[in-house]
C-alpha positions in Angstrom: 10.0 9.8 3.2 11.2 9.3 6.7 14.8 10.0 7.5 16.9 7.2 9.1 16.9 9.2 12.3 13.1 9.2 12.4 12.8 5.4 12.0 12.5 3.2 15.0 15.6 1.2 16.0 13.7 -2.1 15.8 13.2 -3.4 12.2 9.8 -4.8 13.0 8.7 -1.4 14.4 10.0 0.2 11.2 7.9 -2.1 9.0 4.9 -1.5 11.2 5.4 2.2 10.9 5.5 2.1 7.1 2.7 -0.4 6.4 1.1 -1.1 9.7 -2.4 0.1 9.3 -5.1 -2.1 7.8 -5.8 0.3 4.9 -2.2 0.6 3.8 -1.9 -3.2 3.8 -5.1 -3.5 1.7 -3.8 -0.9 -0.8 -0.5 -2.8 -1.1 -2.5 -6.1 -1.5 -4.4 -4.6 -4.4 -1.2 -3.4 -6.1 0.4 -6.8 -5.7 -2.5 -8.6 -7.4 -3.4 -5.8 -9.9 -0.2 -4.1 -10.9 -1.9 -0.8 -11.5 -5.0 0.7 -9.9 -6.9 3.9 -10.1 -8.4 5.7 -7.1 -11.9 4.4 -8.0 -10.6 0.8 -8.1 -9.4 1.1 -4.5 -12.8 2.4 -3.4 -14.5 -0.5 -5.1 -12.2 -3.2 -3.6 -11.8 -1.6 -0.2 -15.4 -0.4 0.4 -15.1 0.6 4.0 -12.3 3.1 3.4 -13.1 6.8 3.2 -11.8 9.0 0.3 -9.8 11.1 2.8 -8.1 8.1 4.4 -7.4 6.6 1.0 -5.9 9.9 -0.2 -3.8 10.2 3.0 -2.5 6.6 2.9 -1.7 6.8 -0.9 0.3 10.0 -0.2 2.1 8.4 2.7 3.0 5.3 0.7 4.2 7.5 -2.1 6.2 9.6 0.3 7.8 6.5 1.8 8.8 5.3 -1.7 6.6 2.3 -1.8 4.2 3.3 -4.6 4.3 5.3 -7.7 1.7 7.8 -8.7 1.4 8.4 -12.5 -0.7 11.3 -13.8 -1.8 11.1 -17.4 -2.5 14.4 -19.3 -6.0 13.6 -20.3 -9.4 15.2 -19.7 -10.6 14.2 -17.2 -7.1 13.5 -15.7 -6.3 9.8 -15.1 -4.1 8.8 -12.2 -2.7 5.3 -11.8 -0.9 3.8 -8.8 1.7 1.0 -8.9 4.4 -0.5 -6.7 7.9 0.9 -6.9 10.8 -1.6 -7.0 11.1 -1.1 -3.2 7.4 -1.7 -2.8 7.7 -4.9 -4.8 10.1 -6.2 -2.1 7.1 -6.3 0.3 5.4 -9.1 -1.8 7.0 -12.0 0.4 5.8 -10.2 3.5 2.2 -9.9 2.3 2.2 -13.4 1.0 3.4 -14.7 4.4 0.6 -12.7 6.1 -1.9 -14.2 3.6 -0.7 -17.7 4.3 -0.6 -17.2 8.0 -4.1 -15.8 8.0 -5.4 -18.6 5.8 -3.9 -21.2 8.1 -5.3 -19.5 11.2 -8.8 -19.4 9.7 -8.6 -23.1 8.8 -7.5 -24.3 12.3 
C-alpha cells in the first residue's frame, strides 16, 4: 500500500495511480458485477490480458487495499478475489464511467 507521502497531491492523480490502467479497471468491473472471481474467471472475461499482467495487477490492487485474496486449503488450491470495503466505494466511480461511455457511444 502506498504511503500518504507517496501519493500525488491531486486527488484525481491519486485515483488514476490506484486504478488508472485498463486492466485494473476491468478487474474491478468484474468484481463489481461478480462479487467473487477466480484467476481463470478473469482470464475468460478479459481475454487480452496476459497471466503476468493479471498477476501483477491483482497483487497491486491487493497491496493498495482494494481487493481481498482468499486462499482455500484444497487440492488443488482455490483462490478467490473480492472487493474490500474500500474497493466497494469505487462502485459509483465505475458506474459513472460506464454511463459516460454508453452516452458517448450513443452520440
